CHARMM-style PDB file with segment names, atoms N, HN, CA, C and O in Angstrom:
ATOM      1  N   MET     1     -63.528  41.890 107.345  1.00  0.00      PROA
ATOM      2  CA  MET     1     -63.955  41.222 108.507  1.00  0.00      PROA
ATOM      3  C   MET     1     -65.178  40.592 108.527  1.00  0.00      PROA
ATOM      4  O   MET     1     -65.559  39.650 109.221  1.00  0.00      PROA
ATOM      5  N   VAL     2     -65.830  41.323 107.552  1.00  0.00      PROA
ATOM      6  HN  VAL     2     -65.520  42.089 106.988  1.00  0.00      PROA
ATOM      7  CA  VAL     2     -67.501  40.662 107.649  1.00  0.00      PROA
ATOM      8  C   VAL     2     -67.460  39.560 107.097  1.00  0.00      PROA
ATOM      9  O   VAL     2     -67.956  38.699 107.824  1.00  0.00      PROA
ATOM     10  N   VAL     3     -66.924  38.991 105.682  1.00  0.00      PROA
ATOM     11  HN  VAL     3     -66.521  39.690 105.092  1.00  0.00      PROA
ATOM     12  CA  VAL     3     -66.814  37.912 105.209  1.00  0.00      PROA
ATOM     13  C   VAL     3     -66.261  36.719 106.022  1.00  0.00      PROA
ATOM     14  O   VAL     3     -66.943  35.694 106.003  1.00  0.00      PROA
ATOM     15  N   PRO     4     -65.154  36.721 106.708  1.00  0.00      PROA
ATOM     16  CA  PRO     4     -64.857  35.460 107.517  1.00  0.00      PROA
ATOM     17  C   PRO     4     -65.658  35.303 108.642  1.00  0.00      PROA
ATOM     18  O   PRO     4     -65.755  34.134 109.014  1.00  0.00      PROA
ATOM     19  N   HSD     5     -66.295  36.179 109.332  1.00  0.00      PROA
ATOM     20  HN  HSD     5     -66.216  37.129 109.030  1.00  0.00      PROA
ATOM     21  CA  HSD     5     -67.363  36.273 110.097  1.00  0.00      PROA
ATOM     22  C   HSD     5     -68.489  35.602 109.912  1.00  0.00      PROA
ATOM     23  O   HSD     5     -69.096  34.986 110.788  1.00  0.00      PROA
ATOM     24  N   MET     6     -68.872  35.733 108.477  1.00  0.00      PROA
ATOM     25  HN  MET     6     -68.379  36.234 107.765  1.00  0.00      PROA
ATOM     26  CA  MET     6     -70.143  35.245 107.874  1.00  0.00      PROA
ATOM     27  C   MET     6     -69.769  33.872 107.476  1.00  0.00      PROA
ATOM     28  O   MET     6     -70.675  33.048 107.600  1.00  0.00      PROA
ATOM     29  N   SER     7     -68.654  33.447 107.033  1.00  0.00      PROA
ATOM     30  HN  SER     7     -67.918  34.117 106.933  1.00  0.00      PROA
ATOM     31  CA  SER     7     -68.132  31.932 106.490  1.00  0.00      PROA
ATOM     32  C   SER     7     -67.948  31.324 108.222  1.00  0.00      PROA
ATOM     33  O   SER     7     -68.333  30.184 108.480  1.00  0.00      PROA
ATOM     34  N   TRP     8     -67.485  31.989 109.045  1.00  0.00      PROA
ATOM     35  HN  TRP     8     -67.172  32.915 108.836  1.00  0.00      PROA
ATOM     36  CA  TRP     8     -67.496  31.238 110.326  1.00  0.00      PROA
ATOM     37  C   TRP     8     -68.768  30.658 110.837  1.00  0.00      PROA
ATOM     38  O   TRP     8     -68.801  29.598 111.463  1.00  0.00      PROA
ATOM     39  N   ASN     9     -69.849  31.405 110.545  1.00  0.00      PROA
ATOM     40  HN  ASN     9     -69.822  32.266 110.037  1.00  0.00      PROA
ATOM     41  CA  ASN     9     -71.350  30.800 111.075  1.00  0.00      PROA
ATOM     42  C   ASN     9     -72.004  30.370 110.071  1.00  0.00      PROA
ATOM     43  O   ASN     9     -73.169  30.049 110.310  1.00  0.00      PROA
ATOM     44  N   ALA    10     -71.504  30.215 108.639  1.00  0.00      PROA
ATOM     45  HN  ALA    10     -70.559  30.476 108.444  1.00  0.00      PROA
ATOM     46  CA  ALA    10     -71.995  29.528 107.748  1.00  0.00      PROA
ATOM     47  C   ALA    10     -72.294  28.004 107.787  1.00  0.00      PROA
ATOM     48  O   ALA    10     -71.380  27.294 108.207  1.00  0.00      PROA
ATOM     49  N   PRO    11     -73.369  27.450 107.431  1.00  0.00      PROA
ATOM     50  CA  PRO    11     -73.739  25.985 107.855  1.00  0.00      PROA
ATOM     51  C   PRO    11     -72.781  24.900 107.000  1.00  0.00      PROA
ATOM     52  O   PRO    11     -72.950  23.690 107.149  1.00  0.00      PROA
ATOM     53  N   PHE    12     -71.749  25.445 106.082  1.00  0.00      PROA
ATOM     54  HN  PHE    12     -71.611  26.428 105.961  1.00  0.00      PROA
ATOM     55  CA  PHE    12     -71.271  24.442 105.407  1.00  0.00      PROA
ATOM     56  C   PHE    12     -69.832  24.080 106.102  1.00  0.00      PROA
ATOM     57  O   PHE    12     -69.343  24.838 106.940  1.00  0.00      PROA
ATOM     58  N   SER    13     -69.228  22.940 105.720  1.00  0.00      PROA
ATOM     59  HN  SER    13     -69.625  22.324 105.039  1.00  0.00      PROA
ATOM     60  CA  SER    13     -68.288  22.354 106.313  1.00  0.00      PROA
ATOM     61  C   SER    13     -67.112  22.088 105.273  1.00  0.00      PROA
ATOM     62  O   SER    13     -67.321  21.792 104.096  1.00  0.00      PROA
ATOM     63  N   ILE    14     -65.935  22.218 105.806  1.00  0.00      PROA
ATOM     64  HN  ILE    14     -65.765  22.458 106.761  1.00  0.00      PROA
ATOM     65  CA  ILE    14     -64.971  21.913 104.714  1.00  0.00      PROA
ATOM     66  C   ILE    14     -64.473  20.353 104.956  1.00  0.00      PROA
ATOM     67  O   ILE    14     -64.459  19.517 104.053  1.00  0.00      PROA
ATOM     68  N   MET    15     -64.117  20.129 106.149  1.00  0.00      PROA
ATOM     69  HN  MET    15     -64.128  20.809 106.883  1.00  0.00      PROA
ATOM     70  CA  MET    15     -63.420  18.824 106.561  1.00  0.00      PROA
ATOM     71  C   MET    15     -63.465  18.721 107.995  1.00  0.00      PROA
ATOM     72  O   MET    15     -62.652  19.372 108.651  1.00  0.00      PROA
ATOM     73  N   PRO    16     -64.398  17.910 108.625  1.00  0.00      PROA
ATOM     74  CA  PRO    16     -64.392  17.658 110.038  1.00  0.00      PROA
ATOM     75  C   PRO    16     -62.938  16.878 110.463  1.00  0.00      PROA
ATOM     76  O   PRO    16     -62.384  15.862 110.044  1.00  0.00      PROA
ATOM     77  N   LEU    17     -62.650  17.761 111.385  1.00  0.00      PROA
ATOM     78  HN  LEU    17     -63.100  18.587 111.725  1.00  0.00      PROA
ATOM     79  CA  LEU    17     -61.223  16.941 112.327  1.00  0.00      PROA
ATOM     80  C   LEU    17     -61.778  16.291 113.529  1.00  0.00      PROA
ATOM     81  O   LEU    17     -62.963  15.989 113.674  1.00  0.00      PROA
ATOM     82  N   LEU    18     -60.798  16.093 114.405  1.00  0.00      PROA
ATOM     83  HN  LEU    18     -59.836  16.338 114.287  1.00  0.00      PROA
ATOM     84  CA  LEU    18     -61.072  15.465 115.530  1.00  0.00      PROA
ATOM     85  C   LEU    18     -61.779  16.480 116.626  1.00  0.00      PROA
ATOM     86  O   LEU    18     -61.748  17.708 116.543  1.00  0.00      PROA
ATOM     87  N   LEU    19     -62.375  15.776 117.591  1.00  0.00      PROA
ATOM     88  HN  LEU    19     -62.401  14.779 117.659  1.00  0.00      PROA
ATOM     89  CA  LEU    19     -63.149  16.571 118.682  1.00  0.00      PROA
ATOM     90  C   LEU    19     -64.183  17.608 118.086  1.00  0.00      PROA
ATOM     91  O   LEU    19     -64.462  18.610 118.744  1.00  0.00      PROA
ATOM     92  N   GLY    20     -64.765  17.377 116.830  1.00  0.00      PROA
ATOM     93  HN  GLY    20     -64.538  16.563 116.295  1.00  0.00      PROA
ATOM     94  CA  GLY    20     -65.889  18.050 116.387  1.00  0.00      PROA
ATOM     95  C   GLY    20     -65.309  19.431 115.729  1.00  0.00      PROA
ATOM     96  O   GLY    20     -66.158  20.225 115.325  1.00  0.00      PROA
ATOM     97  N   ILE    21     -64.179  19.715 115.615  1.00  0.00      PROA
ATOM     98  HN  ILE    21     -63.489  19.070 115.943  1.00  0.00      PROA
ATOM     99  CA  ILE    21     -63.534  20.849 115.036  1.00  0.00      PROA
ATOM    100  C   ILE    21     -63.600  20.924 113.757  1.00  0.00      PROA
ATOM    101  O   ILE    21     -63.484  19.807 113.252  1.00  0.00      PROA
ATOM    102  N   ASP    22     -63.752  21.845 112.929  1.00  0.00      PROA
ATOM    103  HN  ASP    22     -63.846  22.752 113.339  1.00  0.00      PROA
ATOM    104  CA  ASP    22     -64.047  21.728 111.361  1.00  0.00      PROA
ATOM    105  C   ASP    22     -62.866  22.563 111.062  1.00  0.00      PROA
ATOM    106  O   ASP    22     -62.575  23.518 111.783  1.00  0.00      PROA
ATOM    107  N   LEU    23     -62.024  22.163 109.791  1.00  0.00      PROA
ATOM    108  HN  LEU    23     -62.260  21.388 109.205  1.00  0.00      PROA
ATOM    109  CA  LEU    23     -60.897  22.561 109.183  1.00  0.00      PROA
ATOM    110  C   LEU    23     -61.494  24.040 108.621  1.00  0.00      PROA
ATOM    111  O   LEU    23     -60.530  24.768 108.388  1.00  0.00      PROA
ATOM    112  N   LYS    24     -62.514  24.578 108.389  1.00  0.00      PROA
ATOM    113  HN  LYS    24     -63.297  23.986 108.579  1.00  0.00      PROA
ATOM    114  CA  LYS    24     -63.059  25.865 108.248  1.00  0.00      PROA
ATOM    115  C   LYS    24     -62.765  26.581 109.709  1.00  0.00      PROA
ATOM    116  O   LYS    24     -62.144  27.620 109.489  1.00  0.00      PROA
ATOM    117  N   HSD    25     -62.921  26.450 110.679  1.00  0.00      PROA
ATOM    118  HN  HSD    25     -63.426  25.605 110.857  1.00  0.00      PROA
ATOM    119  CA  HSD    25     -62.502  27.253 111.809  1.00  0.00      PROA
ATOM    120  C   HSD    25     -61.173  27.361 112.052  1.00  0.00      PROA
ATOM    121  O   HSD    25     -60.794  28.396 112.600  1.00  0.00      PROA
ATOM    122  N   VAL    26     -60.187  26.324 111.700  1.00  0.00      PROA
ATOM    123  HN  VAL    26     -60.495  25.484 111.255  1.00  0.00      PROA
ATOM    124  CA  VAL    26     -58.964  26.429 112.028  1.00  0.00      PROA
ATOM    125  C   VAL    26     -58.270  27.611 110.945  1.00  0.00      PROA
ATOM    126  O   VAL    26     -57.548  28.566 111.231  1.00  0.00      PROA
ATOM    127  N   LEU    27     -58.736  27.199 109.720  1.00  0.00      PROA
ATOM    128  HN  LEU    27     -59.322  26.423 109.487  1.00  0.00      PROA
ATOM    129  CA  LEU    27     -58.278  28.248 108.332  1.00  0.00      PROA
ATOM    130  C   LEU    27     -58.895  29.821 108.845  1.00  0.00      PROA
ATOM    131  O   LEU    27     -58.187  30.827 108.878  1.00  0.00      PROA
ATOM    132  N   LEU    28     -59.814  29.799 109.086  1.00  0.00      PROA
ATOM    133  HN  LEU    28     -60.389  28.981 109.059  1.00  0.00      PROA
ATOM    134  CA  LEU    28     -60.308  31.147 109.587  1.00  0.00      PROA
ATOM    135  C   LEU    28     -59.770  31.893 110.604  1.00  0.00      PROA
ATOM    136  O   LEU    28     -59.636  33.117 110.622  1.00  0.00      PROA
ATOM    137  N   GLY    29     -59.427  30.997 111.561  1.00  0.00      PROA
ATOM    138  HN  GLY    29     -59.535  30.003 111.547  1.00  0.00      PROA
ATOM    139  CA  GLY    29     -58.674  31.486 112.856  1.00  0.00      PROA
ATOM    140  C   GLY    29     -57.230  31.980 112.422  1.00  0.00      PROA
ATOM    141  O   GLY    29     -56.793  33.074 112.780  1.00  0.00      PROA
ATOM    142  N   ILE    30     -56.598  31.186 111.707  1.00  0.00      PROA
ATOM    143  HN  ILE    30     -56.953  30.298 111.417  1.00  0.00      PROA
ATOM    144  CA  ILE    30     -55.479  31.431 111.195  1.00  0.00      PROA
ATOM    145  C   ILE    30     -55.369  32.730 110.435  1.00  0.00      PROA
ATOM    146  O   ILE    30     -54.458  33.522 110.679  1.00  0.00      PROA
ATOM    147  N   LEU    31     -56.262  32.951 109.541  1.00  0.00      PROA
ATOM    148  HN  LEU    31     -57.002  32.308 109.343  1.00  0.00      PROA
ATOM    149  CA  LEU    31     -56.492  34.084 108.794  1.00  0.00      PROA
ATOM    150  C   LEU    31     -56.540  35.234 109.210  1.00  0.00      PROA
ATOM    151  O   LEU    31     -56.051  36.265 108.747  1.00  0.00      PROA
ATOM    152  N   GLU    32     -57.400  34.977 110.482  1.00  0.00      PROA
ATOM    153  HN  GLU    32     -57.797  34.140 110.858  1.00  0.00      PROA
ATOM    154  CA  GLU    32     -58.004  36.324 111.120  1.00  0.00      PROA
ATOM    155  C   GLU    32     -56.940  36.792 112.079  1.00  0.00      PROA
ATOM    156  O   GLU    32     -56.965  37.939 112.526  1.00  0.00      PROA
ATOM    157  N   TRP    33     -55.909  35.833 112.435  1.00  0.00      PROA
ATOM    158  HN  TRP    33     -55.888  34.902 112.072  1.00  0.00      PROA
ATOM    159  CA  TRP    33     -54.706  36.406 113.325  1.00  0.00      PROA
ATOM    160  C   TRP    33     -53.532  37.042 112.450  1.00  0.00      PROA
ATOM    161  O   TRP    33     -52.754  37.895 112.878  1.00  0.00      PROA
ATOM    162  N   MET    34     -53.516  36.509 111.178  1.00  0.00      PROA
ATOM    163  HN  MET    34     -54.147  35.816 110.830  1.00  0.00      PROA
ATOM    164  CA  MET    34     -52.534  37.019 110.377  1.00  0.00      PROA
ATOM    165  C   MET    34     -53.057  38.584 109.789  1.00  0.00      PROA
ATOM    166  O   MET    34     -52.357  39.562 109.528  1.00  0.00      PROA
ATOM    167  N   ILE    35     -54.537  38.422 109.689  1.00  0.00      PROA
ATOM    168  HN  ILE    35     -55.105  37.627 109.901  1.00  0.00      PROA
ATOM    169  CA  ILE    35     -54.730  40.044 109.406  1.00  0.00      PROA
ATOM    170  C   ILE    35     -54.553  40.836 110.649  1.00  0.00      PROA
ATOM    171  O   ILE    35     -54.126  41.985 110.540  1.00  0.00      PROA
ATOM    172  N   CYS    36     -54.852  40.316 111.895  1.00  0.00      PROA
ATOM    173  HN  CYS    36     -55.199  39.382 111.983  1.00  0.00      PROA
ATOM    174  CA  CYS    36     -54.899  41.120 113.057  1.00  0.00      PROA
ATOM    175  C   CYS    36     -53.277  41.792 113.252  1.00  0.00      PROA
ATOM    176  O   CYS    36     -53.071  42.996 113.405  1.00  0.00      PROA
ATOM    177  N   PHE    37     -52.136  40.665 113.205  1.00  0.00      PROA
ATOM    178  HN  PHE    37     -52.303  39.687 113.081  1.00  0.00      PROA
ATOM    179  CA  PHE    37     -50.826  40.998 113.202  1.00  0.00      PROA
ATOM    180  C   PHE    37     -50.339  42.051 112.204  1.00  0.00      PROA
ATOM    181  O   PHE    37     -49.510  42.940 112.399  1.00  0.00      PROA
ATOM    182  N   ARG    38     -51.101  41.736 110.979  1.00  0.00      PROA
ATOM    183  HN  ARG    38     -51.775  41.014 110.820  1.00  0.00      PROA
ATOM    184  CA  ARG    38     -50.805  42.864 109.886  1.00  0.00      PROA
ATOM    185  C   ARG    38     -51.163  44.286 110.156  1.00  0.00      PROA
ATOM    186  O   ARG    38     -50.466  45.264 109.883  1.00  0.00      PROA
ATOM    187  N   LEU    39     -52.492  44.279 110.800  1.00  0.00      PROA
ATOM    188  HN  LEU    39     -53.058  43.485 111.021  1.00  0.00      PROA
ATOM    189  CA  LEU    39     -52.876  45.586 111.225  1.00  0.00      PROA
ATOM    190  C   LEU    39     -52.100  46.226 112.182  1.00  0.00      PROA
ATOM    191  O   LEU    39     -51.820  47.417 112.047  1.00  0.00      PROA
ATOM    192  N   ILE    40     -51.716  45.569 113.145  1.00  0.00      PROA
ATOM    193  HN  ILE    40     -51.944  44.602 113.255  1.00  0.00      PROA
ATOM    194  CA  ILE    40     -50.680  45.935 114.385  1.00  0.00      PROA
ATOM    195  C   ILE    40     -49.338  46.419 113.676  1.00  0.00      PROA
ATOM    196  O   ILE    40     -48.884  47.542 113.896  1.00  0.00      PROA
ATOM    197  N   GLN    41     -48.752  45.547 112.845  1.00  0.00      PROA
ATOM    198  HN  GLN    41     -49.121  44.635 112.666  1.00  0.00      PROA
ATOM    199  CA  GLN    41     -47.685  46.009 112.196  1.00  0.00      PROA
ATOM    200  C   GLN    41     -47.713  47.326 111.260  1.00  0.00      PROA
ATOM    201  O   GLN    41     -46.746  48.075 111.123  1.00  0.00      PROA
ATOM    202  N   MET    42     -48.887  47.482 110.678  1.00  0.00      PROA
ATOM    203  HN  MET    42     -49.673  46.874 110.789  1.00  0.00      PROA
ATOM    204  CA  MET    42     -49.027  48.923 109.923  1.00  0.00      PROA
ATOM    205  C   MET    42     -49.306  49.726 111.008  1.00  0.00      PROA
ATOM    206  O   MET    42     -48.361  50.513 110.951  1.00  0.00      PROA
ATOM    207  N   GLY    43     -49.909  50.027 111.873  1.00  0.00      PROA
ATOM    208  HN  GLY    43     -50.677  49.389 111.919  1.00  0.00      PROA
ATOM    209  CA  GLY    43     -49.956  50.845 112.901  1.00  0.00      PROA
ATOM    210  C   GLY    43     -48.588  51.211 113.486  1.00  0.00      PROA
ATOM    211  O   GLY    43     -48.121  52.349 113.531  1.00  0.00      PROA
ATOM    212  N   LEU    44     -47.897  49.857 114.019  1.00  0.00      PROA
ATOM    213  HN  LEU    44     -48.276  48.932 113.983  1.00  0.00      PROA
ATOM    214  CA  LEU    44     -46.538  50.453 114.434  1.00  0.00      PROA
ATOM    215  C   LEU    44     -45.580  51.336 113.573  1.00  0.00      PROA
ATOM    216  O   LEU    44     -44.839  52.235 113.970  1.00  0.00      PROA
ATOM    217  N   ARG    45     -45.744  50.921 112.433  1.00  0.00      PROA
ATOM    218  HN  ARG    45     -46.346  50.190 112.110  1.00  0.00      PROA
ATOM    219  CA  ARG    45     -45.073  51.427 111.116  1.00  0.00      PROA
ATOM    220  C   ARG    45     -45.424  53.204 111.047  1.00  0.00      PROA
ATOM    221  O   ARG    45     -44.637  54.147 110.971  1.00  0.00      PROA
ATOM    222  N   GLN    46     -46.543  53.185 111.094  1.00  0.00      PROA
ATOM    223  HN  GLN    46     -47.182  52.419 111.156  1.00  0.00      PROA
ATOM    224  CA  GLN    46     -47.015  54.693 111.313  1.00  0.00      PROA
ATOM    225  C   GLN    46     -46.764  55.461 112.371  1.00  0.00      PROA
ATOM    226  O   GLN    46     -46.423  56.629 112.184  1.00  0.00      PROA
ATOM    227  N   LEU    47     -46.888  54.941 113.661  1.00  0.00      PROA
ATOM    228  HN  LEU    47     -47.165  53.992 113.813  1.00  0.00      PROA
ATOM    229  CA  LEU    47     -46.134  55.597 114.676  1.00  0.00      PROA
ATOM    230  C   LEU    47     -44.714  55.990 114.543  1.00  0.00      PROA
ATOM    231  O   LEU    47     -44.282  57.100 114.851  1.00  0.00      PROA
ATOM    232  N   ASN    48     -43.891  54.838 113.980  1.00  0.00      PROA
ATOM    233  HN  ASN    48     -44.242  53.936 113.730  1.00  0.00      PROA
ATOM    234  CA  ASN    48     -42.304  55.011 113.870  1.00  0.00      PROA
ATOM    235  C   ASN    48     -42.458  55.983 112.761  1.00  0.00      PROA
ATOM    236  O   ASN    48     -41.515  56.774 112.770  1.00  0.00      PROA
ATOM    237  N   GLU    49     -43.229  56.188 111.896  1.00  0.00      PROA
ATOM    238  HN  GLU    49     -43.995  55.545 111.888  1.00  0.00      PROA
ATOM    239  CA  GLU    49     -42.710  57.214 110.941  1.00  0.00      PROA
ATOM    240  C   GLU    49     -43.178  58.652 111.207  1.00  0.00      PROA
ATOM    241  O   GLU    49     -42.633  59.659 110.754  1.00  0.00      PROA
ATOM    242  N   ALA    50     -44.390  58.614 112.096  1.00  0.00      PROA
ATOM    243  HN  ALA    50     -44.833  57.796 112.464  1.00  0.00      PROA
ATOM    244  CA  ALA    50     -44.684  59.916 112.718  1.00  0.00      PROA
ATOM    245  C   ALA    50     -43.707  60.310 113.643  1.00  0.00      PROA
ATOM    246  O   ALA    50     -43.465  61.515 113.713  1.00  0.00      PROA
ATOM    247  N   ARG    51     -43.094  59.524 114.374  1.00  0.00      PROA
ATOM    248  HN  ARG    51     -43.291  58.545 114.318  1.00  0.00      PROA
ATOM    249  CA  ARG    51     -41.709  59.846 115.411  1.00  0.00      PROA
ATOM    250  C   ARG    51     -40.758  60.274 114.594  1.00  0.00      PROA
ATOM    251  O   ARG    51     -40.243  61.343 114.924  1.00  0.00      PROA
ATOM    252  N   GLN    52     -40.312  59.698 113.495  1.00  0.00      PROA
ATOM    253  HN  GLN    52     -40.730  58.830 113.228  1.00  0.00      PROA
ATOM    254  CA  GLN    52     -39.380  59.939 112.865  1.00  0.00      PROA
ATOM    255  C   GLN    52     -39.435  61.400 111.996  1.00  0.00      PROA
ATOM    256  O   GLN    52     -38.438  62.060 111.699  1.00  0.00      PROA
ATOM    257  N   GLN    53     -40.763  61.726 111.678  1.00  0.00      PROA
ATOM    258  HN  GLN    53     -41.572  61.190 111.919  1.00  0.00      PROA
ATOM    259  CA  GLN    53     -40.995  63.162 111.239  1.00  0.00      PROA
ATOM    260  C   GLN    53     -41.041  64.084 112.553  1.00  0.00      PROA
ATOM    261  O   GLN    53     -41.054  65.271 112.225  1.00  0.00      PROA
ATOM    262  N   THR    54     -41.064  63.931 113.649  1.00  0.00      PROA
ATOM    263  HN  THR    54     -41.054  62.967 113.914  1.00  0.00      PROA
ATOM    264  CA  THR    54     -41.130  65.230 114.439  1.00  0.00      PROA
ATOM    265  C   THR    54     -39.729  65.031 115.189  1.00  0.00      PROA
ATOM    266  O   THR    54     -39.278  66.017 115.773  1.00  0.00      PROA
ATOM    267  N   LEU    55     -39.051  63.909 115.216  1.00  0.00      PROA
ATOM    268  HN  LEU    55     -39.417  63.109 114.741  1.00  0.00      PROA
ATOM    269  CA  LEU    55     -37.845  63.854 115.851  1.00  0.00      PROA
ATOM    270  C   LEU    55     -36.736  64.893 115.447  1.00  0.00      PROA
ATOM    271  O   LEU    55     -35.920  65.319 116.265  1.00  0.00      PROA
ATOM    272  N   PRO    56     -36.765  65.276 114.099  1.00  0.00      PROA
ATOM    273  CA  PRO    56     -35.809  66.191 113.722  1.00  0.00      PROA
ATOM    274  C   PRO    56     -36.291  67.392 114.187  1.00  0.00      PROA
ATOM    275  O   PRO    56     -35.451  68.053 114.796  1.00  0.00      PROA
ATOM    276  N   ALA    57     -37.490  67.923 114.078  1.00  0.00      PROA
ATOM    277  HN  ALA    57     -38.172  67.385 113.583  1.00  0.00      PROA
ATOM    278  CA  ALA    57     -37.906  69.022 114.361  1.00  0.00      PROA
ATOM    279  C   ALA    57     -37.518  69.425 115.867  1.00  0.00      PROA
ATOM    280  O   ALA    57     -36.957  70.497 116.091  1.00  0.00      PROA
ATOM    281  N   THR    58     -37.788  68.668 116.719  1.00  0.00      PROA
ATOM    282  HN  THR    58     -38.244  67.797 116.537  1.00  0.00      PROA
ATOM    283  CA  THR    58     -37.444  68.685 118.097  1.00  0.00      PROA
ATOM    284  C   THR    58     -35.996  68.966 118.352  1.00  0.00      PROA
ATOM    285  O   THR    58     -35.651  69.820 119.169  1.00  0.00      PROA
ATOM    286  N   GLU    59     -35.168  68.272 117.675  1.00  0.00      PROA
ATOM    287  HN  GLU    59     -35.449  67.579 117.012  1.00  0.00      PROA
ATOM    288  CA  GLU    59     -33.656  68.337 117.619  1.00  0.00      PROA
ATOM    289  C   GLU    59     -33.220  69.800 117.294  1.00  0.00      PROA
ATOM    290  O   GLU    59     -32.343  70.290 118.005  1.00  0.00      PROA
ATOM    291  N   ASN    60     -33.748  70.530 116.297  1.00  0.00      PROA
ATOM    292  HN  ASN    60     -34.461  70.132 115.719  1.00  0.00      PROA
ATOM    293  CA  ASN    60     -33.367  71.538 115.943  1.00  0.00      PROA
ATOM    294  C   ASN    60     -33.822  72.760 116.616  1.00  0.00      PROA
ATOM    295  O   ASN    60     -33.266  73.839 116.412  1.00  0.00      PROA
ATOM    296  N   GLU    61     -34.955  72.601 117.524  1.00  0.00      PROA
ATOM    297  HN  GLU    61     -35.407  71.724 117.690  1.00  0.00      PROA
ATOM    298  CA  GLU    61     -35.333  73.554 118.256  1.00  0.00      PROA
ATOM    299  C   GLU    61     -34.484  73.576 119.662  1.00  0.00      PROA
ATOM    300  O   GLU    61     -34.287  74.648 120.235  1.00  0.00      PROA
ATOM    301  N   GLU    62     -34.003  72.361 120.173  1.00  0.00      PROA
ATOM    302  HN  GLU    62     -34.163  71.490 119.707  1.00  0.00      PROA
ATOM    303  CA  GLU    62     -33.186  72.421 121.196  1.00  0.00      PROA
ATOM    304  C   GLU    62     -31.914  73.225 121.162  1.00  0.00      PROA
ATOM    305  O   GLU    62     -31.342  73.730 122.128  1.00  0.00      PROA
ATOM    306  N   ARG    63     -31.612  73.257 120.071  1.00  0.00      PROA
ATOM    307  HN  ARG    63     -32.076  72.847 119.286  1.00  0.00      PROA
ATOM    308  CA  ARG    63     -30.031  73.835 119.649  1.00  0.00      PROA
ATOM    309  C   ARG    63     -30.080  75.415 119.614  1.00  0.00      PROA
ATOM    310  OT1 ARG    63     -29.068  76.058 119.336  1.00  0.00      PROA
TER     311      ARG     63
END
């Protein structure tokens, strides 16, 4: 996460777009959202796996 932030603040420009927006900012924004959603997906998968591991144990205790 440090490298994209460092690139965002770097003085270079890839390609200026309309209204003063640089293509660098668009690409870095898309990349960061993809990383964010991937981290959320990994966390939800961990929660689901933990729930699957504890679910059979509680079912056996109730019987």
